C-alpha positions in Angstrom: 15.2 13.5 -9.7 15.9 15.5 -6.6 13.5 18.3 -5.7 12.9 20.6 -2.7 9.8 19.0 -1.1 9.5 20.3 2.5 10.7 23.0 4.8 10.2 22.4 8.5 10.4 25.2 11.1 10.9 24.5 14.8 8.3 26.6 16.7 7.7 27.1 20.4 4.1 28.4 20.1 2.3 26.4 17.6 -0.9 28.4 17.6 1.0 31.7 17.1 3.2 30.2 14.3 0.1 28.7 12.6 -1.6 32.1 12.6 1.6 33.8 11.2 2.3 31.3 8.5 -1.3 31.1 7.5 -1.4 34.8 7.1 1.9 34.9 5.1 1.0 32.0 2.9 -2.6 32.9 2.4 -3.8 29.3 2.9 -5.3 27.1 5.6 -3.2 24.1 6.9 -3.7 20.8 5.1 -2.7 19.1 8.4 -3.4 20.6 11.8 -2.4 18.4 14.7 -0.9 19.2 18.1 2.3 17.6 17.1 2.7 19.1 13.6 1.0 21.6 11.3 1.5 21.6 7.5 0.7 24.1 4.8 1.1 23.3 1.1 1.8 26.0 -1.4 2.4 25.2 -5.1 3.5 21.7 -4.2 6.0 22.9 -1.4 5.2 21.7 2.1 5.8 24.1 4.9 5.8 22.3 8.3 5.7 23.7 11.8 7.2 21.3 14.4 6.5 22.3 18.1 9.0 19.6 19.2 11.7 20.7 16.8 13.8 22.6 19.3 13.9 19.6 21.6 15.1 17.5 18.7 18.0 19.9 18.2 16.6 22.0 15.3 18.0 25.5 15.5 16.2 26.8 12.5 14.4 25.7 9.4 15.5 22.5 7.6 14.9 22.0 3.9 14.1 18.4 2.9 15.1 17.3 -0.6 12.9 14.5 -2.1 15.1 11.7 -3.4 14.3 8.4 -5.0 16.5 6.3 -2.8 17.1 7.8 0.7 19.6 5.2 1.9 21.8 5.7 -1.2 21.6 9.5 -1.0 22.3 9.5 2.7 25.3 7.2 2.3 26.6 9.4 -0.6 26.3 12.6 1.6 28.2 11.0 4.5 30.8 9.6 2.2 31.3 13.1 0.8 32.0 14.6 4.2 28.5 15.4 5.7 28.0 14.6 9.4 25.0 12.4 10.4 22.4 14.2 12.5 19.5 11.7 12.2 19.8 8.5 10.3 17.0 7.2 8.0 13.8 6.9 10.0 10.2 6.3 9.2 7.9 9.2 10.3 4.7 7.5 9.2 2.5 7.8 6.2 5.1 6.1 4.0 7.7 8.8 4.6 11.3 8.3 5.4 13.5 11.2 6.4 17.2 11.7 7.3 19.3 14.7 8.2 23.0 15.6 7.9 25.0 18.8 8.2 27.4 20.1 5.7 31.0 21.3 6.4 29.6 24.6 7.7 27.1 23.0 10.0 24.1 23.7 7.7 21.4 21.1 8.0 20.4 19.1 4.9 17.3 17.0 5.0 16.4 14.1 2.8 12.9 12.7 2.2 11.6 9.6 0.4 7.9 9.1 -0.1 7.3 5.3 -0.3 
């Protein structure tokens, strides 16, 4: 089953973004590191990436949880999506990948091992 799992926002000022999203979401971060801050609300993970702009992120990216990331990635590319970032291990048993659709919208994939 494919479900929306994570939305990551590229941010330039991590402290300011953490304060804003903490206020909007009404919760404290579940992960608070200089390289990434994450909030969890009703099972949805909201991430703040202070390195996102340097990685080419121009806005938020929604990551869809899939059971087999390699198969899902291949199916998206075969159906016309353009590869942005191939399958990579980001630690903690997580694999991610990103493509863009025909309109340039990013689509993220996530597999929790």
